[in-house]
Each structure stands twice: as structure tokens, then as C-alpha cells.
N, C-alpha and C positions, 0 to 999 in steps of 0.2 A: 597548196599555192605557194607556201614559202615565206618570203619576206617582201616587204613593200617599202618604198619610200613615198611619203604623202607630202604634198604642200598644203599647209593648213592656214586658215585665216587668222587674223588677230583675234585675240580673246572676246572683246565686245562683239565683233561680227560672227565669230563662231558661236556665241551664246544666242544671238538672234536667230541664226539658221536653226539651231537645236529646237527652239521654240516651234518653228514651222514644221520640222521633222517629226515633231511629236504628234501632229494632226493624225487623227483617225476619222475615216468616213462613218456615216451613220449606219451603214450595213455592217461593220465590223464588230465581230464577236470573237473573243479570244478562245471560246469553247469550240467554235465551229471552224476557225482559221488554224492553219498549220503552225506549229511552234517557231518555225523559220521566219514566219511572215511578221513583218513590222518590227525588226530589231532595232535597238538603239545603238547608233554608232556616231562618230565625230564627222563633220563635215570635211571633205578633203578632194583633192585631186591626185590620182596616183601618177606619179611621175615615172616609176619603173619598177619591176618586181624581179626578184632573183632567187634562187635556192643557194644554200650555203651549208656545208656539213657541220659546221660549229655556229654557236650564237655569235652573230655579228657585232661589230661596234660601229654606231653612227659615224664617229670621227674617222673610222677607217674607210668607210664606203661613202663619204661625202667629202668634196674638195673643201679646203680651208676658207677660201675667200668666195663666198656666194652671196649674190644679192637679192633682195626680194623682188617680187613680180606682182604688178596689178593684174587682176583677173576680171573679165568682163563676161557677163551672162549672154548668151545668144538666142538659145530656144530651149522648149522642153522637149524631151524625147522619150517614147515609150517602147522598151525593149521586149525581146522575144524569150529572153532567159532570166535566171533569177537575179544575177549580179546587175543586170541591166534593166530592172523592172521599171523604173522611173528616174530619170536623170535630167540634169541641165547640162546642154552642149556648152562648151565654153569657147570664146573666140581665140583663134590661134594668132594672139599678139606676138610681137617681136621679142618682147622682155620674157613671155612664158616660154616661147620656144627655145631661146637662147638658154633659159634655165634648164630646160629639160635636156638639150643637147650636151651642156656642161655636166650634168649629173651622170648621163649615160656614158660619155666619154671616160669620165673617172672610174665608172663601174668596169668598163672594158679594161682599162689600165691595171686595176685591181685584179681582175681575172687573168690577165697576161703575166703578171709578175708573181702572184701567189699560186695560181693553178689550183685553186680551191672552190672557187664560185662554179657551180655546174651550170647553170643557165641564167641568161640574163635576157628578160623581155624589155625590149626598149619601150614599146608602147603598144596598146591594143588599136584595132581599127576605129574604135570610138574615142580615142585620146584627141584632145582632152575633154573631159566631163566630170561632172560632180554629181554623185548619187544623192537622191533624196530618200528613196524608200527600196526596200528589198522585200519581195512577196511572192509567195506561192500562190497562184490563182485558185480560190476557193470555186470559182465559176468563170466560164470562158468570158472574156471581156473585162475582168475586175480591174486590170491595170489601166484600161480606158476610162473606166468609170471613175477611178481615182483621179486621172489627170483632169476629167470634165468637173468634178467636185472642187478641185483647187482653182480652176478658172471661174466657176460660178461662183464661189464663195468670195471672189476678191483677193485670194492669197497669191494669184499668179496673174500678171499682166503681160500680155504678148503683143507686140507690134510688128506686122509683116508688111514689107514693102522694099523700098530701096535698100534701107537698112533694118535688118530683123535684129531684134533683142526683146528680152524679157526682164521683168522686174519682179521681185518677190516682196510681198508685203508680209512681215513677220509680226506686226504688231496685233493682229486678231488672235494670236495665240499668245500674247504676253510680252513681246518685246517692247523696247522704249519706243516712243514716236519717231526718232530719226531714222528708224529701219522700216518705215512705211512703203519704200520702194527701193529696195536693194537692186542695183544693176551689176553689181559686183562686188568683189572684196580684195583686200590687200594680202597676198599671200606672204605672211612674214615669218613663218616657221617651216622646217622639215621634220617630219616624224619618221622613225624607223619603227615598223609595225610587224609583228608576227601574225600573218594572216592564215595560220594553220587551223583547220577546224571550222566551226561555224561561226558566224558573225559575232555571236555574243562571246565568243572564247577569243576573239582577236585582242591581243595585247600590246601596248605601246612599250617599246623597249629603250627609246631615246628621243629626245627633243633638242632642236637647236634653232636659236634665232638667227634670222638672216640679216645681213647687212642693209639698211635703209638705201632704198634707190633713188628716192626724190619724187617718184611717180606717185600719184595719188587717185583715188576714186571719187569723183564728185558725186554729192547727194542727188544732184538734179540730172546728169548726164555724164557719160564716160568721159575722160580727160582727152581721148583722141578726137573729140568732136571740137575740142578748143583750139584755137591757133597756138602755135608754139612761140615761146619767149626765147630770145637769145640776148646775152648779155652785150651792152653797148659800151665801147671804150671811146671815152670822150678825149678829143685831141686839142691841143691849143692852137690857135689861129696862126696864120703865117705872121711874121714880124713886120710891124709898120716901116715905112720908108721915112728915113730920117736925113735930112740935108741932101737930099736929092740922092742918096745911095740906096741901090737895090740889091737883090740877090744876084749871084753868079749865074751865068748861063753857060752850059754845055750842051752845044747843040740847040735844037728849037726849043727845049724845056727848060724852065728855070729849076734849080735845084733849091727846094725849100725844106730845111730840116725841121722836122716835126717831133716835138718831145711831149710826152704825155703830161696833161695838167694835173697838178696835185694841189689841195688847199695849202695856202700860205702857212708858213711857219713864222710866227712873230718873232722868235728868238733870232732869226737870221735877217728877217726883213729890216731890222733896225740897223745892221751893219753893212749890207750891201745894197748899193743904190741900183744895181742891176734888175733886182726883183721888182722894184717899183716902176721901172721902165719896160722891159721886155716882158710880155706875158708868158712867154716860154719858159722862162726862169723861175717864176714864182712859185714858191714852195718847194723847190728842189733843194735837198739838204747840202749837197755838194756845189754851191754856187761859185766857188773860186775858180774850179776847174773849168766850169762852163764859161765863166765871164773871160777867162784867157783865150777860150777857143773862140768866143765871139769876137774878141779883140783882134786876134790873128787873122780871122776869116773876113770881116767886114770893117775893120777900122776901129780906132777908139771913138770915132764921133757916132758910131752905131749903138753904143752903149750909154 
């Protein structure tokens, strides 16, 4: 298989998911099941896989400036092959797809300049997904039985309707109470993994923390259900009319110079009378130049 770049949750979230991934159904017997079934591995989303004739470096195959991405669970899926045995389908959010495109473009750039990367697999047809279990079926329908056991035991909650999502209850297997309904995680690290051989033989070659993006996963619902908040810039009101003087008119609309309002600076307020009269000028540090501009535009009686 070669090498892979994984998007990995933060450490507390990864620990909670590991508790759930250690679950074994009642019919499981290590003596009767294949040695490849139910291996232990870290929760991840595979961003890309590639082959390389030498041991790669994470800093070579990953862009320098990469932001973290929120991940939202969408549904649970049963696969027909070993690596797709039972997984969580991930929502194709803008942040996740942008991260994937950035990583793939950088890999293509490295491949073009070095001519040493043999093959780059952008993504599988099941991208993005997070595998929960790998198993060879000891009997037909074992993967379906495992999926039903997770639902019936309350470890997986699914909501199907206009919005389809899934929540994972990791507390039944030992996680802290805050992970009773995980609807996603924050992809805060990218790992370089050597995926040669069996799952138990996979080795992590490098880890890298991603820049915080500001997006977060709510404990109750994904953040994209909530309204967006935009910064509001407060502006000072138009100047009052003193002595019958008003603003100049150029055409049908008056020209009202608007200056951002800042808190008053008491060091200057005592020295400049303009700050106590004109609200546009209060708190600005360079009041002398402002004052001369108002005197020239509106007359001294306006100050």
C-alpha cells in the first residue's frame, strides 16, 4: 500500500474513539476469528496515499501552512472488503475538502519536481471516511451483525431525515462523560504512516500539529447548524449642527465624513476642546490634524 497521510483528531477525542473501537461483540472469540480481525489502530481519515522509493519526510510531503479542519459524522457504512469493513462516512465540509485539495496539490508538486514519487492516490471512492473496525468475516453477515450490535447497545445513534447524521457514545466503553454523543472531531494533526503489510505492522513516521482554524465542534450539534457571526464595526454618528451650519452638499447627497469611534484617551481629552464637542474626534490620538481639517471644512464655529 505504501505511505499515507492521515488526518487525526486531537488527543482527548482520539482517546475517546479508541475506547469505542476496542468494543468486541459477544460472539467474538480470538481462537475462532482470523488474526487480521479486530486489530488495534488509531482513528483517522486518509487524505492521500502514495508510494516512494525512499523513506519520506512529513515536512517534504506536507505544505508548510496548513490549518486544522472540523470533521462531522454523517452515517455508518458496512463495506464489502477488509479495509472497508465498518466505517463512519464523513460529511464533505468545505474545510475538509480544502485541506484535502491542498495536500494533494502539494504531493503533485513534489512529484513533478523530484520525479521520485511513483503513484499518488488522491482519494478513494469512499473518501472521506473513518474506519472503526477491520475484520474478516468468520461467517456471512458478521459485519452487519456488528453494526446492529453497536446500534442496539447505544454506542451509535443515527438520525435519518432531511439531515442525516450519526453520534457515537464512547462513554459505555470507558470514555469521560463529555463524549456521550460525539458528532465529529477536530482534525488537529496530520500523520505520515507507513502502511506496508498488516494493520498491526503499520508505523507512524511523523506527526505534525496543524494551525488552529477557529472552527469548533459543538457538544450538542455541529457548528454549521448555528448562525454565522460577523464582526461589527461601530462608527460615530454624523456631527451635530452648530450655529445653523451643516455639512457641504455635492449633488443631491450630503457628504458626511465618518470616522471610526475609539474610546476616549484622557491624556488628550484634557488638552483638546474638540474631543469634548465633536463625537467623531473623541479618543483619536492625532486630534490636532483632525481639528485643523474640521476648521478648514466647516469653520471655527463648528469646533
